[in-house]
C-alpha positions, 0 to 999 in steps of 0.5 A, a space after each residue: 814287364 819280364 817273362 822268364 822261360 827255363 830251358 834246362 834243369 838238372 836235379 830237383 829244386 832246393 827246399 830253401 827259396 833264394 829271393 835274392 837272385 829274384 830281386 829286380 834292380 829297377 827304379 820303376 814304380 808299380 808292377 814289374 815281372 812276368 811268368 813262364 810255362 813249359 811242358 813236355 811229353 816223351 814216349 819210349 820205354 815209358 811215357 814221361 810227362 813234364 810241366 814247369 810253371 814259374 811266375 815272379 812279380 814285384 810291386 814298388 810303391 810310389 814313395 819308394 819305401 815299400 816293395 812287394 815280391 811275389 814268387 810262385 813255381 810248380 815243377 812236375 815230372 812223371 815217368 810211367 806211374 812214378 812221380 820223379 819231381 812234384 814241387 810247389 811253392 808260393 812266396 810273398 815278401 814285403 820289404 820296407 825302407 827304414 833308412 838308407 842302410 836298413 830295410 825291414 822284411 816280412 815274408 810268408 811261404 807255403 811249399 811241398 816237395 816230394 824229393 825232400 819228402 816235405 808234404 807241407 812246409 809253412 813259413 812266417 818270418 820277419 827281420 832286418 836286411 842291411 846294406 853293407 856295400 853298394 857301389 856300381 859294380 859291387 853290392 853286399 847285403 846281409 839279413 838276420 830273420 826269425 821265422 815260424 816253421 810248420 812242417 809235415 813230412 811225407 812219411 807214414 805215419 806223418 811226422 809233424 814239426 812246429 819250430 822257430 828257426 833263424 834265417 840269416 843270409 849274406 849276398 854278394 853281387 858283382 857286375 864286372 861288365 854291363 852285360 855280365 852279373 854274378 850273384 852269390 848268396 849263402 843262407 844259414 838256418 838253425 833252430 833256436 832250441 837246437 842249434 845243431 839242427 841247421 840247413 845251409 844253402 849256397 846259390 851262385 848265378 851267372 847272368 849274361 845279357 845277350 841283347 836288350 831284352 834277352 838274358 841267359 842264366 847259369 845257376 848252381 845250388 848246393 843244399 845241406 840239411 843236417 836233419 832232413 825229412 824222412 829218408 831224404 838225402 842230407 845233400 842235394 844240388 841243382 845245376 841249371 841254365 835258362 833264358 829270360 825275356 824282359 820287355 
């Protein structure tokens, strides 16, 4: 069982959730994961209130053919009467082992993010995930999924979308030493009916194992949305650092 505490976060979270960096490499059957909560209150020229809750669980079936992944997060930051950050999401994914090199995934996600002007985004998708390379120090996986996307923009009047979007990704993991791991994942998500309407996300994580139970993460996210909601910027990025405790 693990517990995750994020200590620092610069900029807002991306609107694409990278489940690859959340996967736990373990042979343990049953539940694995944890949750973290941080809060802050600061008073100077205005009162600033912050809250960050994150939970992450995995369940591996006894046959080792099925894997459930559950992610949830709530970020809130308010200065005076202005909401600077208000981001919520819940992600549920099932991964079924078809053979030694392919798994089939089914996922669902609900999200809200005022920074990217998304009042509601609901996703339901499925598709194959392929093992390209798997050695002790290097692992490469790729996937090509299709998903239903229902989105309500945080605009007046409210703009609503209902589309089918592709969600393909390539992820590379390099473990040069036992206490050091790099994970680089790139997502590409175009609409099937309008290929010029696409999103691209790249996330790079450096994970350092300080002790048997403590790990430090350095994370960089880059997102470009060709047609963002409302007046949200096309390009956003996140740099963050955090520490995690795992039993």
